[in-house]
C-alpha positions as CSV (number, residue, x, y, z in Angstrom):
1,M,127.1,90.9,259.7
2,V,127.3,93.5,256.9
3,E,124.4,93.2,254.5
4,P,125.0,93.1,250.7
5,N,124.8,96.3,248.8
6,G,122.1,96.4,246.2
7,D,124.3,98.8,244.1
8,E,126.5,95.8,243.4
9,T,123.5,94.0,242.1
10,V,122.8,96.8,239.7
11,E,126.4,96.9,238.3
12,L,126.6,93.1,238.0
13,L,123.2,93.0,236.2
14,Q,124.3,95.6,233.7
15,A,127.4,93.6,232.9
16,L,125.5,90.3,232.5
17,I,123.1,92.0,230.1
18,Q,125.9,93.4,228.1
19,N,127.4,90.0,227.5
20,A,124.4,89.1,225.4
21,C,124.3,85.3,226.0
22,V,121.4,84.8,223.5
23,N,120.1,81.3,223.4
24,E,118.5,80.4,220.1
25,G,118.0,76.7,220.9
26,T,121.0,75.5,219.0
27,E,124.1,73.9,220.6
28,E,126.4,76.6,219.5
29,S,124.2,79.5,220.7
30,G,124.0,80.9,224.2
31,Q,127.7,81.0,224.8
32,E,127.0,81.4,228.5
33,V,130.8,81.1,229.0
34,R,130.9,84.9,228.8
35,N,128.7,85.3,231.9
36,A,130.4,82.4,233.5
37,D,133.7,84.1,233.2
38,L,132.3,87.3,234.6
39,L,130.7,85.5,237.6
40,T,133.8,83.4,238.2
41,T,135.9,86.6,238.6
42,F,133.3,88.2,240.8
43,L,133.0,85.2,243.1
44,E,136.7,84.1,243.2
45,G,137.5,87.7,244.3
46,A,135.8,86.9,247.5
47,G,137.8,83.7,248.1
48,L,135.1,81.3,246.9
49,D,136.1,78.2,245.0
50,V,134.2,78.0,241.7
51,E,133.7,74.8,239.7
52,R,132.9,75.1,236.0
53,Y,131.1,72.6,233.8
54,D,130.9,72.6,230.0
55,A,128.0,70.6,228.5
56,A,129.2,71.7,225.1
57,P,131.7,74.3,223.8
58,G,130.8,77.6,225.3
59,R,127.8,76.2,227.3
60,T,129.3,76.8,230.7
61,S,127.6,76.5,234.1
62,L,129.3,77.2,237.4
63,V,128.9,76.2,241.0
64,A,130.2,78.0,244.1
65,R,129.8,76.4,247.5
66,I,130.1,77.4,251.1
67,E,130.3,74.2,253.1
68,G,128.1,73.7,256.1
69,S,129.3,72.7,259.5
70,D,126.5,70.2,260.2
71,P,125.9,67.4,257.6
72,N,122.4,66.9,259.0
73,A,121.4,70.5,258.5
74,P,119.3,71.5,255.5
75,S,121.1,72.5,252.3
76,L,120.1,75.3,249.9
77,C,120.8,75.9,246.2
78,L,120.4,79.4,244.6
79,N,119.8,78.7,240.9
80,G,120.1,81.5,238.4
81,H,120.3,81.0,234.7
82,T,122.7,83.1,232.6
83,D,121.2,82.8,229.1
84,V,118.5,85.0,227.6
85,V,116.1,84.7,224.7
86,P,116.5,86.3,221.3
87,V,115.4,89.8,220.7
88,N,113.9,91.9,217.9
89,E,115.8,95.2,218.3
90,D,113.4,97.1,216.1
91,G,110.7,96.8,218.7
92,W,112.8,98.3,221.5
93,D,113.0,101.9,222.6
94,E,116.5,101.4,224.0
95,D,119.5,99.1,223.3
96,P,118.4,95.6,224.5
97,F,122.0,94.8,225.3
98,G,123.1,98.2,226.7
99,G,122.2,97.5,230.3
100,E,121.5,101.2,230.7
101,L,120.1,102.8,233.8
102,I,117.2,105.0,232.6
103,N,114.7,106.7,235.0
104,G,115.5,104.3,237.8
105,E,115.2,101.2,235.7
106,I,117.8,98.8,234.2
107,W,116.9,98.1,230.5
108,G,118.0,95.0,228.6
109,R,117.2,91.5,227.6
110,G,117.3,89.4,230.8
111,A,116.5,92.2,233.1
112,V,113.5,90.3,234.5
113,D,114.3,86.8,233.0
114,M,116.3,86.2,235.1
115,L,119.6,88.0,235.2
116,N,118.2,90.3,237.9
117,L,117.8,87.3,240.3
118,T,121.1,85.7,239.1
119,S,122.9,88.9,240.0
120,S,121.1,89.3,243.4
121,M,122.1,85.7,244.3
122,A,125.7,86.2,243.3
123,V,126.0,89.4,245.3
124,V,124.6,87.7,248.4
125,M,126.9,84.7,247.9
126,R,129.9,87.0,247.6
127,N,128.8,89.1,250.6
128,L,128.5,86.0,252.8
129,A,131.9,84.7,251.8
130,V,133.6,88.1,252.4
131,T,131.9,88.5,255.9
132,G,133.0,85.0,256.9
133,F,129.5,83.4,257.1
134,Q,129.6,79.9,258.5
135,P,126.4,78.1,257.7
136,K,125.2,74.9,259.3
137,G,123.9,73.5,256.0
138,D,125.6,73.7,252.6
139,L,124.9,76.8,250.5
140,I,125.3,76.5,246.7
141,Y,125.2,79.1,244.0
142,F,124.4,77.5,240.6
143,A,124.8,79.8,237.6
144,V,123.4,77.7,234.9
145,A,123.3,77.7,231.1
146,D,120.5,76.8,228.7
147,E,117.4,77.3,230.8
148,E,115.6,79.1,228.0
149,A,115.8,76.2,225.6
150,G,114.9,73.4,227.9
151,S,118.0,72.8,230.0
152,A,119.7,70.2,227.8
153,Y,123.0,72.0,228.2
154,G,122.4,73.2,231.7
155,A,120.4,71.8,234.6
156,R,119.3,68.7,232.8
157,W,122.8,67.9,231.8
158,M,124.1,68.6,235.3
159,A,121.4,66.3,236.8
160,D,122.4,63.5,234.3
161,N,126.1,63.9,234.7
162,H,126.9,65.5,238.1
163,P,123.7,65.2,240.2
164,D,125.6,65.2,243.5
165,V,127.0,68.7,242.8
166,I,123.5,70.4,242.6
167,T,121.4,68.1,244.8
168,T,120.2,70.0,247.9
169,D,117.2,69.8,250.3
170,Y,115.9,73.2,249.1
171,M,116.2,75.4,246.0
172,L,115.3,78.9,245.0
173,T,115.0,80.2,241.5
174,E,112.7,82.4,239.4
175,N,110.0,84.0,239.8
176,G,108.0,85.5,242.7
177,G,107.6,88.6,244.7
178,L,104.8,90.5,243.1
179,H,102.5,92.4,245.4
180,G,98.7,91.9,245.5
181,G,95.7,92.2,247.7
182,D,94.5,95.4,249.2
183,P,96.0,97.8,251.8
184,E,94.2,96.0,254.6
185,N,95.3,92.6,253.4
186,P,98.5,92.8,251.3
187,T,99.9,89.7,249.7
188,I,103.1,88.7,248.0
189,N,103.2,85.7,245.6
190,M,105.8,83.0,245.5
191,T,105.9,80.3,242.9
192,V,105.6,76.7,244.3
193,G,105.0,74.9,241.0
194,E,104.8,75.2,237.3
195,K,102.9,73.9,234.3
196,G,104.3,71.1,232.2
197,V,106.1,71.7,229.0
198,A,105.4,69.4,226.0
199,W,107.0,71.0,222.9
200,R,105.9,69.2,219.7
201,R,107.2,69.3,216.1
202,L,104.4,68.8,213.5
203,R,105.8,67.8,210.1
204,V,103.5,68.4,207.1
205,R,104.3,66.8,203.8
206,G,103.3,67.7,200.3
207,V,104.7,67.4,196.7
208,P,107.3,69.8,195.4
209,G,106.7,71.7,192.2
210,H,107.2,74.9,190.3
211,G,105.7,78.0,192.0
212,S,104.4,79.3,188.6
213,M,101.9,76.3,188.4
214,P,100.2,76.1,191.8
215,F,96.8,74.7,190.5
216,R,95.9,71.4,192.1
217,K,99.3,71.0,193.7
218,D,99.9,69.6,197.1
219,N,101.6,72.5,198.9
220,A,102.9,71.6,202.3
221,L,102.9,75.3,203.4
222,I,99.2,75.7,202.6
223,K,98.3,72.6,204.7
224,A,100.6,73.9,207.4
225,A,98.7,77.2,207.4
226,G,95.5,75.4,208.0
227,I,97.1,73.5,210.9
228,V,98.4,76.6,212.5
229,Q,95.0,78.3,212.3
230,R,93.3,75.3,213.9
231,L,95.8,75.4,216.8
232,A,95.1,79.1,217.2
233,D,91.4,78.6,217.2
234,Y,91.5,75.6,219.6
235,G,90.0,76.4,223.0
236,P,90.4,73.6,225.6
237,A,88.2,73.9,228.6
238,P,89.5,75.7,231.7
239,R,90.6,73.7,234.7
240,F,91.5,75.0,238.1
241,N,94.3,73.8,240.3
242,E,94.5,74.0,244.1
243,F,96.4,77.4,244.0
244,W,93.9,79.1,241.7
245,R,91.4,80.2,244.4
246,P,94.1,81.7,246.7
247,Q,95.6,83.5,243.7
248,V,92.2,85.0,242.8
249,D,91.4,85.8,246.4
250,A,94.6,87.8,246.6
251,M,93.7,90.0,243.6
252,D,92.7,93.6,244.2
253,I,89.5,93.3,242.1
254,D,85.8,93.4,243.1
255,D,83.8,90.4,244.2
256,E,81.9,90.0,240.9
257,A,85.1,89.8,239.0
258,K,86.5,87.3,241.4
259,S,83.3,85.2,241.1
260,A,83.6,85.1,237.3
261,L,87.3,84.0,237.5
262,L,86.4,81.2,239.9
263,D,83.5,79.9,237.7
264,E,84.6,77.5,234.9
265,T,81.5,78.5,232.9
266,Q,82.3,82.2,233.1
267,I,86.1,82.6,233.2
268,D,86.6,82.6,229.4
269,A,84.2,85.4,228.8
270,A,85.6,87.3,231.8
271,L,89.2,87.0,230.4
272,A,88.0,88.0,226.9
273,S,86.6,91.3,228.2
274,M,89.5,92.1,230.5
275,P,91.0,95.4,229.5
276,H,94.6,94.6,230.3
277,V,95.8,92.2,227.7
278,G,98.9,91.1,229.7
279,A,96.9,90.2,232.8
280,A,94.3,88.4,230.7
281,S,96.9,86.4,228.9
282,H,98.6,85.4,232.1
283,L,95.4,84.4,233.9
284,H,94.3,82.4,230.8
285,A,97.6,80.5,230.9
286,C,97.1,79.7,234.6
287,T,93.9,77.9,233.9
288,H,94.2,76.4,230.5
289,T,96.4,74.0,228.5
290,T,97.9,76.3,225.8
291,F,99.2,75.7,222.3
292,S,101.4,78.3,220.6
293,P,102.8,77.5,217.1
294,N,105.9,79.7,217.1
295,V,108.4,78.3,214.5
296,S,107.9,77.2,210.9
297,V,110.8,75.7,208.9
298,G,111.0,74.1,205.5
299,Q,110.3,76.6,202.8
300,T,113.3,76.9,200.5
301,K,112.7,79.3,197.6
302,T,110.0,81.7,196.4
303,N,109.4,79.7,193.1
304,V,109.5,76.2,194.7
305,I,106.3,74.6,196.1
306,P,107.5,73.2,199.4
307,D,107.2,69.5,200.1
308,T,108.0,69.6,203.8
309,V,107.2,72.1,206.5
310,D,107.9,71.7,210.2
311,I,105.8,73.6,212.8
312,D,107.2,73.8,216.3
313,V,104.4,74.2,218.9
314,D,105.0,75.3,222.5
315,V,102.5,73.3,224.5
316,R,102.1,74.0,228.2
317,T,100.1,71.4,230.2
318,L,98.1,71.6,233.4
319,P,98.9,69.4,236.5
320,G,98.0,65.8,235.8
321,E,98.3,65.9,232.1
322,T,100.6,63.5,230.3
323,A,101.7,62.9,226.7
324,V,98.5,61.0,226.2
325,E,96.4,64.0,227.0
326,V,98.6,66.2,224.8
327,D,98.0,63.9,221.9
328,A,94.2,63.9,222.6
329,H,94.3,67.7,222.6
330,L,96.1,67.7,219.2
331,R,93.5,65.3,217.8
332,A,90.7,67.5,219.0
333,A,92.4,70.7,217.6
334,L,93.4,69.4,214.2
335,G,90.4,67.2,213.4
336,D,90.8,65.6,209.9
337,L,94.2,67.3,209.5
338,Y,95.6,65.2,212.4
339,D,96.3,62.3,210.0
340,H,98.3,64.6,207.8
341,V,101.0,65.4,210.3
342,E,104.0,63.5,211.8
343,I,104.4,64.4,215.4
344,T,107.8,64.4,217.2
345,D,108.2,65.0,220.9
346,L,110.8,67.7,221.6
347,I,110.3,68.1,225.4
348,N,108.0,66.1,227.6
349,D,108.3,67.3,231.2
350,P,105.1,67.1,233.3
351,S,103.9,69.8,235.7
352,S,105.6,69.8,239.1
353,V,104.7,71.2,242.5
354,S,106.4,71.6,245.9
355,R,104.5,71.6,249.1
356,V,104.4,74.7,251.3
357,D,104.5,73.2,254.8
358,T,108.3,73.6,254.9
359,A,111.0,75.5,256.8
360,L,111.9,77.3,253.6
361,W,108.4,78.6,253.1
362,D,108.4,79.9,256.7
363,A,111.8,81.5,256.0
364,L,110.3,83.3,252.9
365,Q,107.5,84.6,255.0
366,R,109.8,86.0,257.7
367,A,112.0,87.6,255.0
368,V,109.1,89.5,253.4
369,E,107.9,90.6,256.7
370,R,111.0,92.7,257.3
371,P,110.2,95.3,254.6
372,C,106.5,94.4,254.4
373,P,105.3,93.6,258.0
374,S,101.7,92.9,257.3
375,A,102.1,91.0,254.0
376,R,101.3,87.3,253.7
377,L,102.6,84.9,251.2
378,V,100.3,83.4,248.5
379,P,101.5,80.3,246.6
380,Q,101.0,80.3,242.9
381,M,101.8,78.2,239.8
382,S,104.1,79.5,237.1
383,V,102.8,79.3,233.5
384,G,106.4,78.9,232.2
385,F,108.9,76.2,232.9
386,T,112.1,76.8,235.0
387,D,115.0,74.7,236.2
388,A,112.9,74.0,239.4
389,R,111.4,71.0,237.6
390,V,114.9,69.4,237.4
391,H,115.7,70.1,241.0
392,R,112.3,68.7,242.1
393,E,113.3,65.5,240.3
394,L,116.4,65.4,242.4
395,G,114.3,65.7,245.6
396,A,114.5,69.4,246.4
397,I,111.7,71.5,247.7
398,S,111.9,74.3,245.0
399,Y,110.3,77.7,244.9
400,G,110.4,80.7,242.6
401,A,111.2,83.6,244.9
402,G,112.1,87.3,244.9
403,L,110.8,90.5,246.2
404,L,109.7,93.3,243.9
405,S,108.7,96.9,244.4
406,P,105.0,97.4,245.4
407,N,104.9,99.8,242.4
408,V,105.4,96.9,239.9
409,S,102.1,96.0,238.2
410,Q,101.5,92.3,237.8
411,G,100.0,92.8,234.3
412,D,102.8,95.0,233.1
413,F,105.5,92.8,234.6
414,S,104.2,89.7,232.8
415,T,104.5,91.4,229.4
416,R,108.2,92.1,229.9
417,F,109.1,88.4,229.8
418,H,110.4,87.6,226.3
419,G,108.9,90.9,225.1
420,H,110.0,94.3,224.0
421,N,111.5,96.9,226.5
422,E,112.4,94.4,229.2
423,R,113.5,96.3,232.3
424,I,113.6,96.1,236.1
425,D,113.5,99.0,238.7
426,I,116.3,99.7,241.1
427,E,114.1,99.4,244.2
428,S,113.2,95.8,243.2
429,L,116.9,94.9,242.8
430,H,117.7,96.2,246.3
431,L,114.6,94.5,247.8
432,T,115.4,91.1,246.2
433,T,119.1,91.2,247.2
434,R,118.2,91.8,250.9
435,F,115.4,89.3,250.7
436,Y,117.8,86.5,249.5
437,H,120.3,87.5,252.2
438,D,117.6,87.1,254.9
439,V,116.3,83.8,253.6
440,V,119.8,82.3,253.2
441,T,121.0,83.3,256.7
442,D,117.7,82.0,258.1
443,I,117.5,78.6,256.5
444,V,121.1,77.5,256.6
445,G,122.6,79.9,259.1
């Protein structure tokens, strides 16, 4: 069997970035139809049948399938989203939608989240079709819209309206493949679960008035500022999940630092003094429920005292936490201001985890051993949400998986998600493409 060419992944990634499918969270944004059209042409050229699904105008997802010969064999879905988050172009050194190759890296929004993996999956799917691969179990490629805004027009919509199309025994999506450990005990992480997502809208009310007379007025924006500050100052206690110790053990840091990260009474001070901000932020999110007020809407005019302000808060919960715990956190954070807000649930998906005693986990291990013979897999929790949570609800064992270059720093890599100067190196694209090929042919072949 001829293996896929990573150069195809590079070219496809560049084209997907250039389509600029920016998802701002509104029904009309995203317009993933542009990437769906590109991928349809790419896959149909290999003889694959492609089914397209529109949750709303322009919000197109597609499914390509290679039927298995044995209905009892395990099936696998490769899930890659085609939308990207908005970008502030002023903060970038290069064109965020240029998809340019600069010093061995592809630059652009979506280069790591997750058009790189979406491209690798598509290249593997096309390669298998061209070479006449006949799997025992069904193989599905699911290029999905709207992951970045909660999946309402993507995986969630498909699960509600066409669950049979995307239901499989196993599923792979973002993110994994970072190297850790030391030269004598190298590790590679794979994502087996993720924190919950509990977005909340906090509405603050006041009394409108003329901006020239602010004395003794009830300004909703001023109250909202106090609420935002209390959320920023709130520090819930750390709590460790079952994957935290293996994650820390795999870090290439000294024993004293590891001891501090594994002690609930020391971890906050250790993170506060950590020199790498990106690493500290990531490790904090792994061990804490987090609250990030990111959107404020309601102000109308400079000379009008606002009577209503909405604050959208990105809440990420730890395993076991429910809406009840989220409300308790908000009460603790806001104190006497809690009674001055109206709270609306925007998303309420709990943390989810897949077990690792599976044939797919074993296949991942074998696939990484090909380029990295002595590396062992380390399971980790993702601090962000992915479509894996939807597939887990449909019964799939779901992992975030890939294989990056050993030269990619965990701390630096984490800052590229939704940040400035997002980019991915060519070596990682080649490694991930071959990695997916090896996993697919192992688990369904």
